[in-house]
N, CA, C and O atoms as CSV, one atom per row, in Angstrom:
chain,resi,resn,atom,element,x,y,z
A,1,MET,N,N,6.908,8.096,4.934
A,1,MET,CA,C,5.496,7.987,5.229
A,1,MET,C,C,5.230,6.627,5.878
A,1,MET,O,O,5.747,5.609,5.419
A,2,ALA,N,N,4.444,6.607,6.918
A,2,ALA,CA,C,4.134,5.376,7.631
A,2,ALA,C,C,3.104,4.551,6.872
A,2,ALA,O,O,2.282,5.094,6.134
A,3,PHE,N,N,3.155,3.255,7.057
A,3,PHE,CA,C,2.194,2.344,6.442
A,3,PHE,C,C,0.842,2.553,7.085
A,3,PHE,O,O,0.721,2.481,8.308
A,4,GLN,N,N,-0.189,2.813,6.273
A,4,GLN,CA,C,-1.534,3.022,6.778
A,4,GLN,C,C,-2.484,2.053,6.097
A,4,GLN,O,O,-2.446,1.883,4.878
A,5,LEU,N,N,-3.348,1.410,6.902
A,5,LEU,CA,C,-4.301,0.456,6.358
A,5,LEU,C,C,-5.457,1.175,5.675
A,5,LEU,O,O,-5.972,2.169,6.186
A,6,LYS,N,N,-5.861,0.661,4.512
A,6,LYS,CA,C,-7.016,1.169,3.789
A,6,LYS,C,C,-7.991,0.007,3.621
A,6,LYS,O,O,-7.571,-1.148,3.559
A,7,SER,N,N,-9.268,0.298,3.549
A,7,SER,CA,C,-10.234,-0.772,3.331
A,7,SER,C,C,-10.681,-0.793,1.876
A,7,SER,O,O,-10.599,0.210,1.167
A,8,ASN,N,N,-11.158,-1.969,1.445
A,8,ASN,CA,C,-11.790,-2.179,0.148
A,8,ASN,C,C,-10.857,-2.066,-1.068
A,8,ASN,O,O,-10.252,-1.021,-1.308
A,9,ARG,N,N,-10.758,-3.132,-1.806
A,9,ARG,CA,C,-9.992,-3.216,-3.057
A,9,ARG,C,C,-10.917,-3.798,-4.107
A,9,ARG,O,O,-11.902,-4.451,-3.763
A,10,LYS,N,N,-10.627,-3.580,-5.362
A,10,LYS,CA,C,-11.441,-4.118,-6.448
A,10,LYS,C,C,-10.562,-4.881,-7.432
A,10,LYS,O,O,-9.361,-5.028,-7.204
A,11,GLU,N,N,-11.134,-5.354,-8.499
A,11,GLU,CA,C,-10.456,-6.091,-9.565
A,11,GLU,C,C,-9.231,-6.876,-9.094
A,11,GLU,O,O,-8.139,-6.326,-8.951
A,12,THR,N,N,-9.435,-8.154,-8.862
A,12,THR,CA,C,-8.359,-8.992,-8.322
A,12,THR,C,C,-8.207,-10.278,-9.124
A,12,THR,O,O,-9.049,-10.618,-9.955
A,13,GLU,N,N,-7.122,-10.977,-8.854
A,13,GLU,CA,C,-6.854,-12.291,-9.415
A,13,GLU,C,C,-6.299,-13.147,-8.293
A,13,GLU,O,O,-5.518,-12.663,-7.473
A,14,ASN,N,N,-6.689,-14.409,-8.243
A,14,ASN,CA,C,-6.201,-15.305,-7.198
A,14,ASN,C,C,-4.770,-15.746,-7.467
A,14,ASN,O,O,-4.426,-16.110,-8.591
A,15,LYS,N,N,-3.942,-15.711,-6.435
A,15,LYS,CA,C,-2.578,-16.236,-6.449
A,15,LYS,C,C,-2.403,-17.032,-5.157
A,15,LYS,O,O,-2.913,-16.649,-4.104
A,16,THR,N,N,-1.689,-18.124,-5.251
A,16,THR,CA,C,-1.433,-18.932,-4.063
A,16,THR,C,C,0.007,-18.705,-3.623
A,16,THR,O,O,0.944,-18.905,-4.396
A,17,ILE,N,N,0.170,-18.286,-2.374
A,17,ILE,CA,C,1.508,-18.113,-1.808
A,17,ILE,C,C,1.539,-18.768,-0.439
A,17,ILE,O,O,0.501,-18.931,0.202
A,18,ARG,N,N,2.716,-19.137,0.002
A,18,ARG,CA,C,2.876,-19.778,1.312
A,18,ARG,C,C,3.513,-18.787,2.275
A,18,ARG,O,O,4.496,-18.125,1.941
A,19,PHE,N,N,2.949,-18.692,3.460
A,19,PHE,CA,C,3.452,-17.817,4.511
A,19,PHE,C,C,3.968,-18.659,5.670
A,19,PHE,O,O,3.369,-19.682,6.002
A,20,PRO,N,N,5.054,-18.251,6.281
A,20,PRO,CA,C,5.471,-18.914,7.524
A,20,PRO,C,C,4.382,-18.683,8.589
A,20,PRO,O,O,3.819,-17.592,8.683
A,21,LEU,N,N,4.101,-19.697,9.366
A,21,LEU,CA,C,3.042,-19.597,10.375
A,21,LEU,C,C,3.229,-18.422,11.338
A,21,LEU,O,O,2.250,-17.749,11.660
A,22,PRO,N,N,4.454,-18.152,11.809
A,22,PRO,CA,C,4.607,-16.994,12.712
A,22,PRO,C,C,4.234,-15.666,12.032
A,22,PRO,O,O,3.723,-14.761,12.692
A,23,LEU,N,N,4.482,-15.542,10.730
A,23,LEU,CA,C,4.121,-14.317,10.014
A,23,LEU,C,C,2.603,-14.194,9.912
A,23,LEU,O,O,2.056,-13.102,10.069
A,24,ILE,N,N,1.931,-15.292,9.653
A,24,ILE,CA,C,0.463,-15.277,9.609
A,24,ILE,C,C,-0.085,-14.801,10.948
A,24,ILE,O,O,-0.994,-13.972,10.994
A,25,GLU,N,N,0.460,-15.319,12.022
A,25,GLU,CA,C,-0.001,-14.927,13.361
A,25,GLU,C,C,0.221,-13.436,13.597
A,25,GLU,O,O,-0.651,-12.762,14.146
A,26,GLU,N,N,1.372,-12.918,13.190
A,26,GLU,CA,C,1.658,-11.491,13.356
A,26,GLU,C,C,0.693,-10.631,12.545
A,26,GLU,O,O,0.197,-9.616,13.034
A,27,ILE,N,N,0.431,-11.036,11.317
A,27,ILE,CA,C,-0.494,-10.281,10.473
A,27,ILE,C,C,-1.890,-10.302,11.073
A,27,ILE,O,O,-2.554,-9.268,11.140
A,28,GLU,N,N,-2.334,-11.462,11.504
A,28,GLU,CA,C,-3.668,-11.570,12.085
A,28,GLU,C,C,-3.804,-10.704,13.337
A,28,GLU,O,O,-4.860,-10.116,13.572
A,29,LYS,N,N,-2.751,-10.623,14.133
A,29,LYS,CA,C,-2.779,-9.735,15.307
A,29,LYS,C,C,-2.839,-8.275,14.878
A,29,LYS,O,O,-3.549,-7.476,15.488
A,30,ALA,N,N,-2.097,-7.926,13.833
A,30,ALA,CA,C,-2.046,-6.533,13.367
A,30,ALA,C,C,-3.392,-6.062,12.817
A,30,ALA,O,O,-3.735,-4.888,12.952
A,31,ILE,N,N,-4.151,-6.959,12.203
A,31,ILE,CA,C,-5.419,-6.550,11.593
A,31,ILE,C,C,-6.618,-6.792,12.499
A,31,ILE,O,O,-7.750,-6.470,12.139
A,32,GLN,N,N,-6.369,-7.354,13.666
A,32,GLN,CA,C,-7.459,-7.608,14.606
A,32,GLN,C,C,-8.134,-6.284,14.950
A,32,GLN,O,O,-7.463,-5.300,15.259
A,33,ASN,N,N,-9.451,-6.264,14.894
A,33,ASN,CA,C,-10.264,-5.076,15.181
A,33,ASN,C,C,-10.058,-3.946,14.177
A,33,ASN,O,O,-10.417,-2.802,14.454
A,34,GLU,N,N,-9.487,-4.254,13.021
A,34,GLU,CA,C,-9.347,-3.279,11.942
A,34,GLU,C,C,-10.309,-3.682,10.824
A,34,GLU,O,O,-10.668,-4.854,10.708
A,35,ASP,N,N,-10.717,-2.742,10.023
A,35,ASP,CA,C,-11.628,-3.032,8.912
A,35,ASP,C,C,-10.815,-3.408,7.679
A,35,ASP,O,O,-10.855,-2.717,6.661
A,36,VAL,N,N,-10.071,-4.521,7.784
A,36,VAL,CA,C,-9.206,-4.953,6.692
A,36,VAL,C,C,-9.074,-6.478,6.742
A,36,VAL,O,O,-8.974,-7.070,7.817
A,37,THR,N,N,-9.075,-7.100,5.566
A,37,THR,CA,C,-8.900,-8.551,5.499
A,37,THR,C,C,-7.419,-8.898,5.414
A,37,THR,O,O,-6.577,-8.031,5.180
A,38,PHE,N,N,-7.118,-10.158,5.604
A,38,PHE,CA,C,-5.744,-10.638,5.489
A,38,PHE,C,C,-5.198,-10.308,4.097
A,38,PHE,O,O,-4.094,-9.781,3.959
A,39,SER,N,N,-5.991,-10.628,3.070
A,39,SER,CA,C,-5.553,-10.362,1.695
A,39,SER,C,C,-5.319,-8.887,1.449
A,39,SER,O,O,-4.331,-8.507,0.821
A,40,SER,N,N,-6.215,-8.059,1.936
A,40,SER,CA,C,-6.057,-6.617,1.755
A,40,SER,C,C,-4.795,-6.113,2.441
A,40,SER,O,O,-4.092,-5.261,1.899
A,41,PHE,N,N,-4.507,-6.625,3.616
A,41,PHE,CA,C,-3.289,-6.239,4.320
A,41,PHE,C,C,-2.050,-6.599,3.499
A,41,PHE,O,O,-1.138,-5.786,3.348
A,42,VAL,N,N,-2.028,-7.821,2.975
A,42,VAL,CA,C,-0.871,-8.285,2.203
A,42,VAL,C,C,-0.701,-7.434,0.940
A,42,VAL,O,O,0.419,-7.055,0.595
A,43,ILE,N,N,-1.793,-7.137,0.259
A,43,ILE,CA,C,-1.726,-6.297,-0.942
A,43,ILE,C,C,-1.162,-4.926,-0.599
A,43,ILE,O,O,-0.269,-4.426,-1.284
A,44,GLN,N,N,-1.685,-4.322,0.462
A,44,GLN,CA,C,-1.218,-2.992,0.857
A,44,GLN,C,C,0.246,-3.008,1.291
A,44,GLN,O,O,0.988,-2.071,0.998
A,45,ALA,N,N,0.660,-4.054,1.981
A,45,ALA,CA,C,2.057,-4.164,2.410
A,45,ALA,C,C,2.981,-4.311,1.199
A,45,ALA,O,O,4.071,-3.739,1.169
A,46,CYS,N,N,2.540,-5.078,0.206
A,46,CYS,CA,C,3.341,-5.236,-1.017
A,46,CYS,C,C,3.438,-3.919,-1.777
A,46,CYS,O,O,4.515,-3.555,-2.248
A,47,GLU,N,N,2.321,-3.200,-1.901
A,47,GLU,CA,C,2.335,-1.903,-2.576
A,47,GLU,C,C,3.279,-0.936,-1.861
A,47,GLU,O,O,4.037,-0.208,-2.501
A,48,TYR,N,N,3.224,-0.937,-0.540
A,48,TYR,CA,C,4.085,-0.065,0.264
A,48,TYR,C,C,5.561,-0.424,0.029
A,48,TYR,O,O,6.400,0.458,-0.155
A,49,ALA,N,N,5.861,-1.718,0.038
A,49,ALA,CA,C,7.244,-2.160,-0.167
A,49,ALA,C,C,7.742,-1.790,-1.562
A,49,ALA,O,O,8.867,-1.317,-1.718
A,50,LEU,N,N,6.915,-2.004,-2.559
A,50,LEU,CA,C,7.304,-1.686,-3.934
A,50,LEU,C,C,7.531,-0.193,-4.116
A,50,LEU,O,O,8.465,0.213,-4.808
A,51,LYS,N,N,6.696,0.619,-3.508
A,51,LYS,CA,C,6.814,2.069,-3.627
A,51,LYS,C,C,8.115,2.567,-2.993
A,51,LYS,O,O,8.743,3.498,-3.497
A,52,ASP,N,N,8.507,1.944,-1.896
A,52,ASP,CA,C,9.661,2.394,-1.139
A,52,ASP,C,C,10.951,1.688,-1.495
A,52,ASP,O,O,11.988,1.963,-0.892
A,53,MET,N,N,10.913,0.771,-2.475
A,53,MET,CA,C,12.137,0.080,-2.892
A,53,MET,C,C,13.056,1.036,-3.610
A,53,MET,O,O,12.606,1.924,-4.333
A,54,LYS,N,N,14.326,0.853,-3.409
A,54,LYS,CA,C,15.297,1.630,-4.166
A,54,LYS,C,C,15.396,1.057,-5.561
A,54,LYS,O,O,15.420,-0.160,-5.740
A,55,LYS,N,N,15.454,1.927,-6.544
A,55,LYS,CA,C,15.495,1.451,-7.931
A,55,LYS,C,C,16.910,1.294,-8.403
A,55,LYS,O,O,17.139,0.902,-9.547
């Protein structure tokens, strides 16, 4: 299944993580003109990765 962006998330907690600048630029380009925030994109990408990880 392909990664699909969803809008709106609830119940969150703040975490501080560091991203390489080129990755930030790529993410910002990917979400440009989409109804999704940077944080929402990262959350969805992590959920997608966790779901598809081999156990």
